[in-house]
Residue frames as a rotation matrix with the C-alpha (Angstrom) as fourth column:
MET 1
-0.786 0.612 -0.087 56.72
0.410 0.623 0.666 -25.76
0.462 0.488 -0.741 -2.58
CYS 2
-0.237 0.725 -0.647 54.55
0.912 -0.064 -0.406 -24.32
-0.336 -0.686 -0.646 0.15
LYS 3
-0.549 -0.018 -0.836 54.95
-0.052 -0.997 0.055 -20.81
-0.834 0.074 0.546 -1.30
LEU 4
-0.952 0.204 -0.229 53.61
-0.223 0.051 0.973 -22.07
0.211 0.978 -0.003 -4.64
CYS 5
-0.501 0.801 -0.328 50.59
0.806 0.570 0.161 -23.64
0.316 -0.183 -0.931 -2.91
TRP 6
-0.190 0.409 -0.893 49.81
0.645 -0.633 -0.428 -20.39
-0.740 -0.657 -0.143 -1.10
ALA 7
-0.770 -0.135 -0.624 50.23
-0.308 -0.778 0.548 -18.39
-0.559 0.614 0.557 -4.29
LEU 8
-0.866 0.484 -0.126 47.86
0.122 0.449 0.885 -20.70
0.485 0.751 -0.448 -6.19
LEU 9
-0.290 0.769 -0.569 45.35
0.956 0.205 -0.209 -20.53
-0.044 -0.605 -0.795 -3.34
ALA 10
-0.392 0.088 -0.916 45.51
0.241 -0.951 -0.195 -16.73
-0.888 -0.297 0.351 -3.38
VAL 11
-0.924 0.046 -0.380 44.97
-0.374 -0.321 0.870 -16.64
-0.082 0.946 0.314 -7.15
MET 12
-0.674 0.710 -0.205 42.01
0.529 0.657 0.537 -19.04
0.516 0.254 -0.818 -6.86
ILE 13
-0.226 0.579 -0.784 40.46
0.845 -0.283 -0.453 -16.92
-0.484 -0.765 -0.425 -4.10
LEU 14
-0.597 -0.052 -0.800 40.86
-0.163 -0.969 0.184 -13.76
-0.785 0.240 0.570 -6.20
VAL 15
-0.934 0.262 -0.242 39.36
-0.205 0.159 0.966 -15.39
0.291 0.952 -0.095 -9.28
THR 16
-0.476 0.789 -0.390 36.47
0.819 0.559 0.131 -16.83
0.321 -0.257 -0.912 -7.29
GLY 17
-0.293 0.319 -0.901 35.89
0.578 -0.692 -0.433 -13.47
-0.762 -0.648 0.019 -5.62
GLY 18
-0.807 -0.076 -0.585 35.94
-0.346 -0.743 0.573 -11.69
-0.478 0.665 0.574 -8.97
LEU 19
-0.827 0.526 -0.199 33.50
0.098 0.483 0.870 -14.13
0.553 0.700 -0.451 -10.54
THR 20
-0.336 0.708 -0.621 31.22
0.940 0.206 -0.274 -13.95
-0.066 -0.676 -0.734 -7.50
TYR 21
-0.472 0.114 -0.874 31.22
0.150 -0.967 -0.208 -10.16
-0.869 -0.229 0.439 -7.72
LYS 22
-0.908 0.054 -0.415 30.50
-0.409 -0.322 0.854 -10.22
-0.087 0.945 0.315 -11.46
PHE 23
-0.658 0.643 -0.392 27.70
0.040 0.551 0.834 -12.78
0.752 0.533 -0.388 -11.39
MET 24
-0.222 0.607 -0.763 26.18
0.943 0.332 -0.010 -12.33
0.248 -0.722 -0.646 -7.95
ILE 25
-0.135 0.113 -0.984 26.53
0.635 -0.753 -0.173 -8.62
-0.761 -0.649 0.030 -7.27
GLN 26
-0.650 -0.211 -0.730 27.20
-0.272 -0.833 0.483 -6.59
-0.710 0.512 0.484 -10.41
GLY 27
0.370 0.747 0.552 25.38
0.322 0.454 -0.831 -8.71
-0.871 0.485 -0.073 -12.96
ASP 28
-0.458 -0.447 0.768 25.54
0.862 -0.012 0.507 -7.93
-0.217 0.895 0.391 -16.67
THR 29
0.663 0.706 -0.249 24.82
0.657 -0.708 -0.260 -4.20
-0.360 0.008 -0.933 -16.75
VAL 30
-0.558 -0.704 0.438 26.04
0.790 -0.612 0.023 -1.00
0.252 0.360 0.898 -18.33
THR 31
-0.478 0.410 -0.777 25.00
0.266 -0.775 -0.573 2.56
-0.837 -0.480 0.261 -17.68
GLY 32
0.061 0.621 0.781 22.15
0.976 0.128 -0.177 3.43
-0.210 0.773 -0.598 -20.02
THR 33
-0.514 -0.247 0.822 21.74
0.602 -0.786 0.141 6.70
0.611 0.567 0.552 -21.91
ASP 34
0.359 0.731 0.581 19.27
-0.036 -0.611 0.791 7.88
0.933 -0.305 -0.193 -19.27
GLY 35
-0.261 -0.595 0.760 21.62
-0.798 -0.310 -0.517 7.13
0.543 -0.741 -0.394 -16.34
ARG 36
0.606 0.498 0.621 19.82
-0.755 0.605 0.253 3.98
-0.249 -0.622 0.742 -15.21
ALA 37
-0.513 -0.705 0.489 21.57
-0.503 0.709 0.494 0.62
-0.695 0.008 -0.719 -15.05
ALA 38
0.234 0.551 -0.801 20.80
-0.970 0.182 -0.159 -1.17
0.059 0.815 0.577 -18.31
LEU 39
0.140 -0.101 0.985 20.37
-0.329 0.933 0.143 -4.91
-0.934 -0.344 0.098 -17.89
GLN 40
-0.373 -0.372 -0.850 21.95
-0.924 0.067 0.376 -6.70
-0.083 0.926 -0.369 -20.82
LEU 41
-0.174 0.441 0.881 19.50
-0.246 0.847 -0.472 -9.52
-0.954 -0.298 -0.039 -21.62
ASN 42
-0.997 -0.034 0.063 18.82
0.049 0.324 0.945 -11.62
-0.053 0.946 -0.321 -24.67
GLY 43
-0.570 0.821 -0.015 15.32
-0.557 -0.373 0.742 -11.62
0.604 0.431 0.670 -26.13
ALA 44
0.030 0.595 -0.803 14.01
0.284 0.765 0.578 -14.61
0.958 -0.246 -0.146 -24.19
GLU 45
-0.533 -0.293 -0.794 15.36
0.836 -0.032 -0.549 -13.26
0.135 -0.956 0.262 -20.89
ARG 46
-0.977 0.205 0.052 13.85
-0.205 -0.979 -0.008 -9.85
0.049 -0.019 0.999 -21.59
ASP 47
-0.288 0.926 -0.246 10.50
-0.366 0.131 0.921 -11.45
0.885 0.355 0.301 -22.38
LEU 48
-0.095 0.206 -0.974 10.59
0.711 0.699 0.079 -13.39
0.697 -0.684 -0.213 -19.10
VAL 49
-0.808 -0.257 -0.530 11.34
0.568 -0.578 -0.586 -10.29
-0.156 -0.774 0.613 -17.00
LEU 50
-0.863 0.505 0.007 8.69
-0.473 -0.812 0.341 -8.24
0.178 0.291 0.940 -18.77
SER 51
-0.157 0.840 -0.520 6.08
-0.022 0.523 0.852 -10.99
0.987 0.145 -0.063 -18.42
GLU 52
-0.344 -0.016 -0.939 6.77
0.895 0.298 -0.332 -11.05
0.285 -0.955 -0.088 -14.69
MET 53
-0.962 -0.028 -0.273 6.28
0.119 -0.939 -0.323 -7.29
-0.248 -0.343 0.906 -14.53
ARG 54
-0.575 0.811 -0.106 3.01
-0.503 -0.249 0.828 -7.58
0.645 0.529 0.551 -16.45
ALA 55
-0.097 0.511 -0.854 1.86
0.535 0.750 0.388 -10.25
0.839 -0.419 -0.346 -13.97
PHE 56
-0.725 -0.181 -0.665 2.66
0.670 -0.412 -0.618 -7.80
-0.162 -0.893 0.420 -11.14
LEU 57
-0.937 0.342 -0.077 0.59
-0.350 -0.911 0.220 -5.14
0.005 0.233 0.973 -12.90
VAL 58
-0.278 0.866 -0.415 -2.40
-0.166 0.382 0.909 -7.45
0.946 0.322 0.037 -13.47
SER 59
-0.217 0.164 -0.962 -2.25
0.842 0.530 -0.099 -8.48
0.494 -0.832 -0.253 -9.80
VAL 60
-0.902 -0.126 -0.413 -2.08
0.336 -0.806 -0.488 -4.88
-0.272 -0.579 0.769 -8.60
GLN 61
-0.729 0.684 -0.022 -5.10
-0.506 -0.518 0.690 -4.05
0.460 0.514 0.724 -10.77
GLN 62
-0.015 0.746 -0.666 -7.09
0.156 0.659 0.736 -6.95
0.988 -0.093 -0.126 -9.29
ILE 63
-0.481 -0.218 -0.849 -5.90
0.856 0.093 -0.509 -6.15
0.190 -0.971 0.142 -5.77
THR 64
-0.984 0.151 -0.098 -7.14
-0.127 -0.966 -0.223 -2.56
-0.128 -0.207 0.970 -6.08
LYS 65
-0.343 0.907 -0.246 -10.46
-0.436 0.078 0.896 -3.92
0.832 0.415 0.369 -7.40
GLY 66
-0.077 0.281 -0.957 -10.65
0.623 0.762 0.174 -6.24
0.778 -0.583 -0.234 -4.39
ILE 67
-0.817 -0.241 -0.524 -9.91
0.566 -0.511 -0.647 -3.37
-0.112 -0.825 0.554 -2.01
ALA 68
-0.857 0.515 0.035 -12.55
-0.475 -0.813 0.336 -1.17
0.202 0.271 0.941 -3.67
GLU 69
-0.018 0.899 -0.437 -15.14
-0.469 0.379 0.798 -3.96
0.883 0.219 0.415 -3.44
ASN 70
-0.017 -0.117 0.993 -13.99
-0.995 0.100 -0.006 -5.07
-0.099 -0.988 -0.118 0.03
ASP 71
0.938 0.239 -0.252 -13.26
-0.293 0.933 -0.207 -8.53
0.186 0.268 0.945 -1.45
MET 72
0.295 -0.885 0.361 -10.22
-0.883 -0.108 0.456 -9.65
-0.365 -0.453 -0.813 0.49
GLU 73
0.379 -0.149 0.913 -10.33
0.167 0.982 0.091 -13.13
-0.910 0.118 0.397 -1.07
LEU 74
0.919 -0.068 0.389 -9.76
0.378 -0.139 -0.915 -11.53
0.116 0.988 -0.102 -4.48
VAL 75
0.664 -0.711 0.234 -6.88
-0.728 -0.685 -0.017 -9.54
0.173 -0.159 -0.972 -2.99
ALA 76
0.217 -0.578 0.787 -5.35
-0.579 0.572 0.580 -12.68
-0.786 -0.582 -0.210 -1.49
GLU 77
0.680 0.113 0.725 -5.81
0.389 0.782 -0.487 -14.70
-0.621 0.613 0.487 -4.68
TYR 78
0.892 -0.299 0.339 -4.03
0.223 -0.361 -0.906 -12.21
0.393 0.883 -0.255 -6.93
ALA 79
0.518 -0.756 0.400 -1.33
-0.855 -0.472 0.217 -11.35
0.025 -0.455 -0.890 -4.40
SER 80
0.368 -0.353 0.860 -0.53
-0.274 0.843 0.463 -15.06
-0.889 -0.406 0.213 -4.03
ARG 81
0.919 0.056 0.391 -0.19
0.329 0.437 -0.837 -15.50
-0.218 0.898 0.383 -7.80
VAL 82
0.597 -0.727 0.339 2.90
0.016 -0.412 -0.911 -13.30
0.802 0.549 -0.235 -7.86
GLY 83
0.828 -0.300 0.474 4.36
-0.523 -0.108 0.846 -14.25
-0.202 -0.948 -0.246 -4.49
ARG 84
-0.055 -0.969 0.240 7.51
-0.786 0.190 0.589 -16.27
-0.616 -0.156 -0.772 -3.91
ALA 85
0.135 0.149 0.980 6.16
0.241 0.954 -0.178 -19.30
-0.961 0.260 0.093 -5.77
ALA 86
0.954 0.296 0.035 6.15
0.118 -0.266 -0.957 -17.29
-0.274 0.917 -0.289 -9.02
GLN 87
0.491 -0.834 -0.251 9.91
-0.849 -0.523 0.076 -16.69
-0.195 0.175 -0.965 -8.85
GLN 88
0.243 -0.387 0.889 10.69
-0.150 0.891 0.429 -20.40
-0.958 -0.238 0.159 -9.22
ASP 89
0.781 0.185 0.596 10.62
0.501 0.384 -0.776 -20.13
-0.372 0.905 0.208 -13.02
VAL 90
0.818 -0.527 -0.232 13.60
-0.574 -0.780 -0.249 -17.78
-0.049 0.337 -0.940 -13.26
PRO 91
0.802 -0.555 -0.223 16.62
0.421 0.788 -0.448 -19.67
0.425 0.265 0.866 -14.67
MET 92
0.564 -0.672 -0.480 19.96
0.536 -0.144 0.832 -19.39
-0.628 -0.726 0.279 -12.89
SER 93
-0.304 -0.681 0.666 21.56
0.953 -0.209 0.221 -18.11
-0.011 0.702 0.712 -16.11
LEU 94
0.229 0.465 0.855 19.30
0.425 -0.838 0.342 -15.06
0.876 0.285 -0.390 -15.93
MET 95
0.945 0.123 -0.302 19.84
0.325 -0.286 0.902 -14.60
0.025 -0.950 -0.310 -12.17
GLY 96
0.132 -0.984 -0.118 23.59
0.877 0.060 0.477 -14.37
-0.463 -0.166 0.871 -12.86
LYS 97
-0.390 -0.260 0.883 23.03
0.778 -0.607 0.165 -11.43
0.493 0.751 0.439 -15.20
LEU 98
0.557 0.716 0.421 20.92
0.340 -0.659 0.671 -9.44
0.758 -0.230 -0.611 -12.73
PRO 99
-0.467 -0.741 0.483 22.66
-0.160 -0.467 -0.870 -7.04
0.870 -0.483 0.099 -10.33
ILE 100
-0.758 0.083 -0.647 22.18
0.598 0.483 -0.640 -7.59
0.259 -0.872 -0.415 -6.60
GLY 101
-0.862 0.450 -0.232 20.00
-0.256 -0.782 -0.568 -4.48
-0.437 -0.431 0.790 -6.23
PHE 102
-0.368 0.724 -0.584 17.59
-0.832 0.025 0.555 -5.73
0.416 0.690 0.593 -8.88
LYS 103
-0.441 0.153 -0.884 17.49
0.185 0.980 0.078 -9.17
0.878 -0.130 -0.461 -7.26
LYS 104
-0.914 0.076 -0.400 16.80
0.394 -0.082 -0.916 -7.68
-0.102 -0.994 0.045 -3.82
LEU 105
-0.654 0.715 -0.245 13.95
-0.696 -0.696 -0.174 -5.56
-0.295 0.057 0.954 -5.16
GLY 106
-0.272 0.554 -0.787 12.47
-0.644 0.503 0.577 -8.52
0.715 0.664 0.220 -7.03
LEU 107
-0.566 0.003 -0.824 12.72
0.410 0.869 -0.278 -10.94
0.715 -0.496 -0.493 -4.12
SER 108
-0.917 0.247 -0.312 11.33
0.204 -0.381 -0.902 -8.44
-0.342 -0.891 0.299 -1.63
THR 109
-0.539 0.769 -0.345 8.45
-0.842 -0.479 0.248 -7.65
0.026 0.424 0.905 -4.02
HIS 110
-0.265 0.422 -0.867 7.50
-0.182 0.861 0.474 -11.33
0.947 0.283 -0.152 -4.27
ALA 111
-0.722 -0.054 -0.689 7.70
0.617 0.399 -0.678 -11.59
0.312 -0.915 -0.255 -0.46
ALA 112
-0.900 0.406 -0.161 5.57
-0.272 -0.809 -0.520 -8.45
-0.341 -0.424 0.839 -0.05
PHE 113
-0.326 0.811 -0.486 2.87
-0.762 0.079 0.643 -9.93
0.560 0.579 0.592 -2.27
ASP 114
-0.353 0.155 -0.923 2.87
0.347 0.937 0.025 -13.08
0.869 -0.312 -0.385 -0.12
GLN 115
-0.886 -0.004 -0.463 2.56
0.449 -0.254 -0.857 -10.96
-0.114 -0.967 0.227 3.03
LEU 116
-0.734 0.661 -0.158 -0.25
-0.678 -0.726 0.116 -8.96
-0.038 0.192 0.981 1.44
ALA 117
-0.217 0.648 -0.730 -2.12
-0.349 0.647 0.678 -12.19
0.912 0.402 0.086 0.65
LEU 118
-0.527 -0.046 -0.849 -1.64
0.650 0.622 -0.437 -13.48
0.548 -0.782 -0.298 4.20
ASP 119
-0.952 0.138 -0.272 -2.77
0.094 -0.715 -0.692 -10.20
-0.290 -0.685 0.669 5.76
ALA 120
-0.563 0.786 -0.254 -5.83
-0.756 -0.366 0.542 -10.00
0.333 0.497 0.801 3.50
ARG 121
-0.133 0.501 -0.855 -6.87
0.024 0.864 0.502 -13.51
0.991 0.046 -0.127 4.51
GLU 122
-0.486 -0.180 -0.855 -6.07
0.767 0.380 -0.517 -13.12
0.418 -0.907 -0.046 8.21
PHE 123
-0.722 0.089 -0.686 -7.08
0.439 -0.707 -0.554 -9.54
-0.534 -0.701 0.472 8.96
GLY 124
-0.196 0.707 0.679 -9.09
0.979 0.098 0.180 -8.35
0.061 0.700 -0.712 5.97
GLY 125
0.219 0.267 -0.938 -8.73
0.485 -0.864 -0.133 -4.65
-0.847 -0.426 -0.319 6.71
ARG 126
0.730 0.126 0.672 -9.13
0.677 -0.268 -0.685 -2.45
0.093 0.955 -0.281 3.64
ASP 127
0.917 -0.380 0.118 -7.04
-0.388 -0.920 0.053 0.40
0.088 -0.095 -0.992 5.04
GLN 128
0.315 -0.827 0.465 -4.24
-0.377 0.341 0.861 -1.92
-0.871 -0.447 -0.205 6.11
THR 129
0.287 -0.153 0.946 -4.30
0.705 0.702 -0.100 -3.68
-0.649 0.695 0.309 2.74
LEU 130
0.890 0.075 0.450 -4.22
0.384 -0.656 -0.650 -0.41
0.246 0.751 -0.612 0.84
ALA 131
0.731 -0.672 0.116 -1.28
-0.633 -0.606 0.481 0.82
-0.253 -0.425 -0.869 2.96
ALA 132
0.165 -0.663 0.731 0.57
0.029 0.744 0.668 -2.46
-0.986 -0.089 0.142 2.34
LEU 133
0.541 0.081 0.837 -0.07
0.808 0.228 -0.544 -2.13
-0.235 0.970 0.058 -1.41
HIS 134
0.972 -0.202 0.117 1.29
-0.168 -0.953 -0.254 1.42
0.162 0.227 -0.960 -1.30
GLU 135
0.395 -0.871 0.290 4.49
-0.613 -0.015 0.790 0.19
-0.684 -0.490 -0.540 0.35
LEU 136
0.195 -0.273 0.942 4.81
0.478 0.865 0.152 -2.66
-0.857 0.420 0.299 -2.13
MET 137
0.827 0.197 0.527 4.45
0.562 -0.321 -0.762 -0.25
0.019 0.926 -0.376 -5.07
ASN 138
0.735 -0.655 -0.178 7.48
-0.537 -0.721 0.437 1.66
-0.414 -0.226 -0.882 -3.76
ASN 139
-0.044 -0.747 0.663 9.54
0.091 0.658 0.747 -1.35
-0.995 0.093 0.038 -4.92
CYS 140
0.377 0.258 0.890 8.09
0.870 0.231 -0.435 -1.06
-0.318 0.938 -0.138 -8.43
VAL 141
0.998 0.010 0.069 8.82
0.030 -0.952 -0.305 2.67
0.063 0.307 -0.950 -8.60
ALA 142
0.454 -0.888 0.068 12.36
-0.527 -0.206 0.825 2.18
-0.719 -0.410 -0.561 -7.25
CYS 143
-0.008 -0.444 0.896 13.09
0.455 0.796 0.399 -0.61
-0.891 0.411 0.195 -9.72
HIS 144
0.545 0.294 0.786 11.84
0.838 -0.151 -0.524 1.31
-0.035 0.944 -0.328 -12.76
ALA 145
0.967 -0.243 -0.069 13.77
-0.237 -0.968 0.085 4.39
-0.088 -0.065 -0.994 -11.62
ALA 146
0.284 -0.930 0.234 17.02
-0.562 0.037 0.827 2.44
-0.777 -0.366 -0.512 -11.31
TYR 147
-0.533 -0.500 0.683 16.90
0.094 0.767 0.635 -0.14
-0.841 0.402 -0.362 -14.12
ARG 148
0.360 0.579 -0.731 16.06
-0.835 -0.149 -0.530 -0.59
-0.416 0.801 0.430 -17.77
ILE 149
0.293 -0.221 0.930 16.41
0.238 0.959 0.153 -3.54
-0.926 0.176 0.334 -20.13
GLU 150
0.092 -0.323 -0.942 18.51
-0.926 -0.376 0.039 -3.58
-0.367 0.869 -0.333 -23.26
THR 151
0.859 0.242 0.450 18.16
-0.069 0.928 -0.367 -6.51
-0.507 0.284 0.814 -25.62
ILE 152
-0.112 -0.943 -0.315 21.41
-0.836 -0.082 0.543 -7.98
-0.538 0.324 -0.779 -26.85
SER 153
0.182 0.125 -0.975 22.05
-0.761 0.646 -0.059 -10.75
0.623 0.753 0.213 -29.33
LYS 154
0.944 0.326 0.053 21.78
-0.289 0.738 0.610 -14.18
0.160 -0.591 0.790 -27.76
ARG 155
-0.017 -0.980 0.200 24.85
-0.977 -0.026 -0.212 -15.33
0.213 -0.199 -0.957 -25.84
């Protein structure tokens, strides 16, 4: 009887580990025709990810305007808009489809925007803010170099 219990426990651990790997680490991806990881998202999920990217782009545009005009309050305002609070709207079903690398880049980008907002408010240095924005943009470049989105029929 004890051998059966241990065997069932081992099977459950393997299944749990496999599911954790699939939904927490690998996500729902295939290799795209250009060599990047292609995220397999339905239309609504794709729209959500792309709207978040557009929000990043609008914020970066306003942040650069704020830097150029030495308006650190504008920098802080737009950096805060896409900080960690903005990631609350992402449903868990979508998070399960995203590979761990994509999630890490996304989460660190939101955190970097929060830090940029804090630094702009606290220190207000144009050069420091521009350098921080440059570092933050490395996440955007890395993400677009590694990932693409493919729309699939709704699951």
